[in-house]
N, C-alpha and C positions, 0 to 999 in steps of 0.2 A: 504494500500500500504506500504509494508515494504521495508527495505533497500535491500532486496534480489530481488526486482522487476527487471525484465529485463529492461535495459536502465537507471536505476537510477545511478546517478553519485555522488560519495562521494566528497563533497565540502570542508569539514573541520571536525576536531575532537576537542572538548573542554571537557577535562576530561571525564565525564561519558555520554556526549551527542555528537551525530554526526549530521552533516547537509548533506542532500542529495537534489538533484534536478532531475527532470524528466519531459520530454515532456508528455503532456496529450492532444492529438489531436492538436489543434492549440494553446493551452494554455501551461503553464509551472507551475509545482507545486514544491515548495521548502519546506522542512520540517526538523525540529529538531526532533531527535529520540533517545530514550533510551531504554535499556533492564532493566528489574527489577534486583535489587541487592538481593532480596529475593522473594520466592514464597511459599505460603502455601495453602493447606497442601502439605507436601513433598511427600506424598504417592501416588499422582496422576500424570498422564502425562498431563502437561500443554500445550505442543507444544510451538511454538514461540510466545512470548508475547512482545509487544512493546507499548510504549506511545509516541505519536507524536504531534507536533504542526505544522500545515500546513499553508502555504501562497500560494495563486494562483496569478500569474502575472496579470491576468485579473481583479483581485479584487473580484472574486467570494467568496473568504474566506480570512480573515486576522487573523492570529494567532488562528486557529481553533484546539483546543485540541481534541484528540481521543485516545481510547484504542483499540488495535488490539490483539485478542486472537487466540490461536491455536485450539479453540473449539467454538461451538455455545453457545451463552449466553441465559439465561432464560429471555424472553422478558417481563414477568410480574413483575420481580424483578429488578428494575433499579440499575446499578452499581453506586458507589459513589467515588468521588475523594476527598482526604483530604490532606491539607497542613496546619500544625499548627491548628488553631481553625477554619479555613475555610473548610466547608464541602459542596461540590457541587454535586447535583444529575445529573446523566447522563441517557441516554436512549439507549437501545440495539437494534441493527439490525444485526441478525445472529452472526457473530464473531467480530463485531465492536461496540463501544459505543461512543456516542457523547454527547455534552452539548446542551440542547435545546435553551437556551436564550443567546443572544450576551452579555448581562450584566454579566451572570454567567461565560461565556467564559473569559471575561476580568478579572473578579474577580479571577478566578483560575490562569490565567497567571500571574497576579500581585503577587499572593501568591507564585507561583512557583519561581519567581525572588527573593523573600525575604527569602524563606524557604531553608531547608537543605534536607528534605526528603518528598516525597509524597507517600501516601498509596491509592491504589485503591482496593475496595472490589467489587466482582462480584459473580454471581451465574451461574453455567453452566446449559445448557438445561436439563441435567440429575439431577440437584438439588444439585450439589456439591458447597459448599461455598468456594470461593477462595479469596486470598488476595495477593497483590503485592506491594512491596516497591521499589520506584525509587529514586535514588540519584539525587539531584538537583545541584550537582557540575558541573559547566560549562553551565548550562541552559541559563543564561542571555546572554552570548556570543553567544551561539548557536542560540537563538531566533533572535538576532541582525543580525547574518550572514544569516539566512534563509530569513529574511525580505529583506536584501540588495541584495541577490542573485536573488530574484524575482521582483525587481523593474524595 
């Protein structure tokens, strides 16, 4: 679910991160979202790429990180998210990637709050190796706003 989703409301902008909220049936989802500051390889069409951290008002998810790509991911080669020395494996489902364990979700979010740059490596269904760098400027304030908006 990207910021372009119908019905998503922009709540705030914190440097390189934005906060949105959206109704999801009887629930509400609030998320901090960023676009990459760099994409490689530059020779391919990446489509819209976003990294987000979502909170559901119902409590179904709290600070759930995910990658949304403009193409299908290769399911057999899991994407990875890196901040500093922290490297977190993800799993792919079509054009999205998530973190399997709650412990690793928390580890990544903690690293994001402390870091300056996050790199996510992924492989497209066609086998193209891709890499995205996301600025973490503003992420701490955005995460706080996303949490408070969905309380």
